[in-house]
C-alpha angles and dihedrals in degrees: 000000000000117000123233113237125201115223123210115161116211088248089067133074119228109276116267092235138025099297138097127240086227138356129203126195117172107315095339119097122182118192112205118228109293128199132197100275117147118243112292120269119197112258095008126107118241110281127201116242089239143316095268128085091237096060094041094047094050092046092047091052090048089051092051090047091052091056093046089052091046087057094047095256138116136200088272088066094053114109100174136023123189118199124197116196126183096213131039088213088069094061099094094043091047091051091051090051093043093050092047092048094050091043087061094047094073094221116202093194130056113278119268124263112261140202125191123199135170120241145154115264130183114288114292096015116114105175142030126185133189130181142198118212132187114199126210 
């Protein structure tokens, strides 16, 4: 039986509750919902990358990517991305940022499927993203 492995890159703080930033079992890797917190600094609380959607989106994608890499995956392995936005007015701007980001990633596989929903997030946070990857 394949073991389940928790993934916490050194750029991330320990989760604030009983969950893992990412989990890999066999060739399946699930990245938990990530937000736009800057890389962890010892003794400092998590800090958003900025107040704007752009900074938070780019940092959130970097945080997801760090977990994928920790688990031996890349964006090419991602099958599904779920995006959670706090405001429907951010949809067009988010899509521009998303398209530009993945245009720079030089994907060799078709892009992942994606769902976008609107939710409440803790104060100051505008976007959360999770991903499901299948390796190999």
